[in-house]
N, C-alpha and C positions, 0 to 999 in steps of 0.2 A: 460408431453405432453401438447403442446399448442393445445387444442381441436379445436378451430376455424380454425387454419391453417391446421390441419390434415383433418378436414371434407371438407375443400375447395379442398385439394389435391385429396380426394376420389371423390368428385363431378367432378373434372376435368378429372380424369381417366375414370369415367363412360361416360362423355360427349365425350371423345376422342375415346372410344371403343363401339359404339352403336351396338346392335344386334337385329334382328327382332324377332317377336313372334315365340316361340318354337325353336329358334336358339341361345338362350342366354347362351351358354356353357361357354365361357370365363368369362362372367359376373357372372355366378353362382360360378365358381371356385374362382374368385377374392373375392366374398363375403364370401365364405366358408373359405378361408385362413385368412381373417380379423377376422372372428369370432373365428377360432381356436386359433389364436395368443392371442386373448383376453380371452381365456378360457371359451367361451360361449358354452353351451351344444347344440349340433345339434340333432334334432329329425329325425329319419329315416322314411321317407315316400317315396313311389315309384314315385318320380318326375324325369322326364328326364332333365328338366331345372327348375331353381328355387329351393328354399329350405326352411326349417322350423327350427327355433331355439327356445330355451326356457331359461328363466331366472326365478329363484325362484323354489318353490316346493309346491306341494299340491294344494288344491282348496281354493278359486275359481280360475278359469282360464279366463283371458281376452286376446284378440288378437289385434295385431297391424299389419296392412298390408301395404306393398309397392309393386307397380308394377315395373318390371325390363326391359321391352322391349322397343325398339325404333321404329321409323317409316321409311318407304321407301321414305325418303325426302333427296334431295341433299342440303347440308348445304351451306348457303350464308352469313356467318358471318365472321368477321375478328378476331375472338377469337384466341389466341395463342394455346388454347386447342381444336380447331375445330376437327370435326370427321375425323378420318383416314380411314374410310370405305366409299368408294364412293357409293352414292345413299342411305346412311343410316344416320339417325340423331336422336338425342334425342330432337325432336322438340315439345314434349308435356310436358316435365318436369320430366320424370321418373328418370333422373339422380339426380335431386334435391331430389326427394322422397327417393331414395336409400340412399343418403348421410345423410339425416335427420334421417331416421330410423336407420341407422348404428350408428349415434351419440346417439340417444335415447337408443339403445341397450347397448352401452358402459357405458352410465350414469347409466342405470339400473343395470348393472353388478357391478358397484362400490358400490351399496347399496343392493345387492342381499339378504343379510342376514336379512334385515329389511322388505323385501316384505312380504305381507300377502297373499301369493298365488303364482300363476305362470303367467308370461307374455309370451305369445306365439307370436313369430315374424314370419310373413308370407312374404317371398320374392317371390311374385307371377309372374309367366311367363304370357305372351300372353294376356295382357289386351287389346291391340289394335286389337287382332284377330277378335272380342273379344271372351272370353270363358275360359281364363285361370283360372278364379275363380271357374268354375265348375270342371276343372281338379283337382284343389287343394281340393275341397270338396269331390271329388270321392275317394281321398286317405284316407279320414277320419281325415285329419289334423285339422279340426275344431270341432271334436266331444268333447263334454264336456265343451265348452267355455260358459261363461255367457254373453259376449258381444264382439263385434269386432269394431275397429275404423280404419278409413282410412282418407286420405286427398288428395287434389290436388292443385297444384299451378295454379293461374289464374291472368290475368292482370287487371281484372275489380274490384278487391278489393284493396283499398288504401294501399300503402306501410306501413308495420308495423302493419297491421290489420288482424284479423282473420274473416272469414265468417262462421257464425254458424247459422244454420237454421233448424227448425223443418220440418218434412215432406219431400217432394221431393226437392232435390237440382239439380239433373241431370235428364234427360228425358228418357222415354222408347223409344227405337230405333228399327225401322223396316226398311227393305229394300224390295222394290218390283221390279220385272222385268216383263214387259208385252210385249207380241209378238202379234201384230195385224196381222192377216193372211187373205189376199184377193186372188187376181188372177193377176199375172203379165201379161203385154202386151206391145206392141209397144207404145212409147210416142205419136205417131201420131194417135193412135186409143184407147183413154182411155175408150170408151164405150164398148170395147171388153174385158175389165178386171174389176177388183175391186181394186181400188187404196187404199193402206194402209196408204199412207202418210197423206192425209187430215183427215183421221179418227183418226190417232195418234195425229195429231195437234189439232183436236177438243177436244180430251181427255185432252191434256195438259192444254188447256185454261179452260175447265170446271172443272178440278180438283182443281183450285184455289178457287172455290166457296165452297169447303168442309169445309175449316177452317172459311171462312167469313160468311157462312150461315148455317152450320150444328153444329159447335162447339160453346159453350157458349163463349161470349166475355171475360168472367172472367177466362177462362181456356186456358193456353198456349198450342198451337198446331202448327205444321209446316207440310206442304206437299211440298217437293222440288223435282222437276224433274231435274235430273243432267246428263242424258245421252239419246240422241236421235240418232238413226241410221237407215238408210234405203237406199237401192240402192247402185250402184257402178259405174254408168255411166249416161250420159246426155240424152240418147234417149230411155231408158227402164223404164217403170213403174214397180217398184219392187213388189214382192208378199207379202213381210212382212215389218213391221216397228217395231223397238224395242224402248220401253220407259222404262227407269230405274230411280229410285229415292229412296227417303227415307221419312219416316214419323217420327215425334217426338211429344210425348205427355207426360203429367205429371201424368195422372190418368188412372186407368185400364178401366173405362167406356169409356173415350175419346179414348183410344187406340183401343178398340173394335169397337167403332163407326166409327172412321176414316178408319179402315181397311175395314169394311163392305161397307161404302159409296164409297170408292175408287174402290173396286172390282165390286160393282153393277154398278157404272158409266161406267167402262170400258166395261162390258158385254153389257149394254144397248146401248151404242154408237156403238159398233161393230155390234150388231144385227140390229140396225136401218139402217145400210149401207150395210147389207148383208155379213159382215165379221164375223170371229170368233176371239177370243182372248184367249191366253194362259197366265195364271197368276201364277207366282212363287213368293211366299211370304216367306221372310226369317226373322224370329222373332229374334231380338237381345235382349239385356238386358232390364229389366223393369226399371222404374224410381227408383231412390234411395228412401229410406223410413226411415228417421231419427226418432228414438224413443225419446219421451219427456224427460225421465230421463237421457238418455245419453247426450242429448243436454244441459240439465240443468247442468250436471256435467262439460261438456266442457266449458260452460260459467263461472262457478264458478272458475275453474282452471285458465282461462284467467284473470279474475278479480283479483285473488289472486297474479298472477304474474305481474299485471299491464299492461297486453296486451289489447289494445282496440279491441272490436269486433263489428261487424255489422250483421244485417240480410240481406244477399245478395239476389239479384234477382235470379229467377230460371235460370239455365244454360241448354240450349237445347242440349248440348253434351251428349253422352252416356257414361256410366261407369259400367263396369261389377262387381264392388263392390256391385251393387244392387242384384246380385245373392246370395251373403252372407246374405243380409238383408231379403230375402224371407224366410230364415230359422232361422236366429239368429238376436237378436236385436243389434243395433249398431248406429253409427253416422259417417257420411262422412262430413269432414270439408274442408274449402277453405283457402288457404294461398296465400298472394300476391306475385307475381313474381317481383314486382317493375316495373319500367318503361320499357316496352318491347312491342313487337307486340303480336298478339293473338297466342295461342297454335296452333301447326301444321303449322306454317309459317316457311320457311327456314331461317329466320333471328331471330327466337325465342331464347331467353336465359333467365335464371332465375337469381335472385339476390343472389349472393353467400353470401352476408352479412346476409341473412335471414336464412341460414342453421342452425347455432348453436342455435339461439333463437327458431327455430321450433323444433329442437332436444330436447332442455330443456323443452319446453312445452309438447311435446309428452311423455317424460319420467315421468313428474309429472302427466300427465293425466292418464297414465297406473297405477302409484302408487295409485292414488286416486280412480281409478276404482276398484282396488282390495279391497279398504276399504269400498266403498259406494254402489257398485252395487250388 
């Protein structure tokens, strides 16, 4: 088998057939069929979509995870293997992830008898939801593992290079929805009501000071308002104004600080103008937390294979791999996409030439993790 050509074919199949979070039925069946043909042992866990496989036997057990879902994005590339599903696209790189992990799985299968333990392969659904990691954990699929490894393709790491970093690589992600509630009235008589629009606007401007004046300049943090909505006609002052957005932080203390500051600010501004505010806070995944020994191992394997690595900057995107790291030690690495636009862009694509080198690196990383961790 020409492994490089085969993995490119798999990558192109995944790219052509994207499925959204918790809908990855065809993707799951395709992976299952590939693994069965290769004689890879499938582990039975109660997952509706996604699956778990194992290579080797006994302890220790180390895990390698790939996500399998796509995004609700209409593809705008000229690729011959562009998405066949309207409004759905692998715009984040999970198609690359799956192909590389399938490649690592096949390489590990070739040397299964030499493995000093078990490699557990996690094909995880619904990373974009996010929350698929918790679904996998609830099945018991990670019980007994010594460490877990994952990775993500990004355009800001130089081509042919790995991003390997201790501590947080991706951010803790929260979503907020605020509803400022006043009193509606005729636009000609604003004094007869309590206008929610200027109050919401005041909050949006004041919220920008949370990062610049409350968070240490040495700590990355983001407060972004992404959705404003109020009223539906030109001559009525509405009763409510909606403000929605997200916060991104790298540390637990900063995450708590930003949440408290944002909520307190909204309450005080509303009260000062005689309004009330309803706050819905949706807590997403925490920041990733790479363990020192796992990172040291990842660097040693890269150096042994002659792959250059860098310490990348923090990435303020969210990643539900962090849920695994709350309970198990591990490492989340970055792989270059080559020359392309940012993830989640409708013109995004990953470098197919990097699939085989990534698969070879991951296979050796798992082999050495069994020996050293």
